[in-house]
Phi, psi and omega in degrees: 000134180288159181290136175286135178235142183234142174217171177256133171291175186293340176257013177092356178293131178285129180241129179259136175214167173219163182236131176228143175084179180228164179119199178297141183289141180221122177263128176260131182239115183281166183266196188310122173070356185267147171266184178297339179290344185287342179298324182088139185298322179301316179292313183299316180300320182292316184286328182286349173289342187242338187226154168282098195263124177260116178260117189248131167277110176305151175307138182093355183230164172054228181260009168283168176297153180242064184292141177254074178208166181293135170216173185236166175294325171301325174299320181288327173295323175296327176299319178297317177298322179295322176297315179298318177302312184295325180277358179072033183250121180284314184222141182218156163287154178227132180231110181237145178237143177056237175304324178298330174290329174291316176301319179297324176296316178296324177297315180298324183278325186261343180225052188299330180288349181264355191253134175262292177227157189230133173237124181246111184252134173041053187224180179214185183258018181115154187300325190296324187241022185245166173273116186264149174287154175298149184305326181294335179287325183264359183300327182289348179283340180285128182293144177246107184296347181273351181263141169301150186301323179296318178293323179296317179298317180296316179302315181292313187289322177295326178292339181275344184267161171301128180307327179295325177294317180295324184285336184280141178305319179296320178295317179296324178295321178294315178300317178301317181295318180294319179293324176298319177299317185289321184283352173275009186230160181304135180286151177283124181290157184299325183293336177294322177304314181295314184293321178290324179294322175301318180294319178297316183297332180274356186274136173203108179254004191304320182276356184247356186302326181296346179274351179283117185254346182291149172305127189231133168245132174255126184232141183207160170269139183294338183249031181293117180275349187258312175238095185308146186300339178301336179293333177297321178293322178296317177295317179301317179295330184272336186257116185302130174073009183288159178243155179236138172229129180249127176267109187295130175082355183273151178265205184295324179267057184300333181283347167275315188285330181217067187296324182294312179295324181293335176267318189289312185292308176296326178299317177298318180298312181294323181298334178282351183234000000 
């Protein structure tokens, strides 16, 4: 396990991160309610073979502070900039998934001089101009205070995967391993779910996508039940010169279902830039 490093965000929020691997710097930004442990060791090991990888606990998760107050996705993008400042990194690649992909868009728009290459995974440009999943697909994302945290995590994470993956013994074994990694780390408190959802609901980059100038790859699973794959095309149409990669048969947690492809294809793209 890499050494825990702590810094203060621009509003004083404590942010925890660690660094693994060598090479060009790459910041990983996790999605809704997840800490840096949610990436899973197979994906992290693969990407850290090629990049100096910064694993960040978003505010409200892991060993970062868990403030119960209103914040925005630009605030969370500022947290990423604060981590780069603390690590002495002028410019980095950024790879964000789901909410983390929204944060990555805000980072690209608000800190363009800090960005080398951009990977946007299983994400969209905000609710107003995106293709939304049916409410029954996203219902499992809402926290249930009556469930133990471990059961709640399993309910949410299984809902994010391709049902065929969940049904297969190999898929269930992978989910079990990822949940074991996550439950050995501080649980995300219920108020973080609310605060992060408020930040997501206020996000809309649709009219600003054309301002993203960094080399960009949009990556998605073809069977994503949470952020339909059609959103990758919308981002691609809005971001000049962007590329799209679709992982066939993968769900929202494509980096669990296909960790090697999730590291190799974006890694090759970033290495060219």
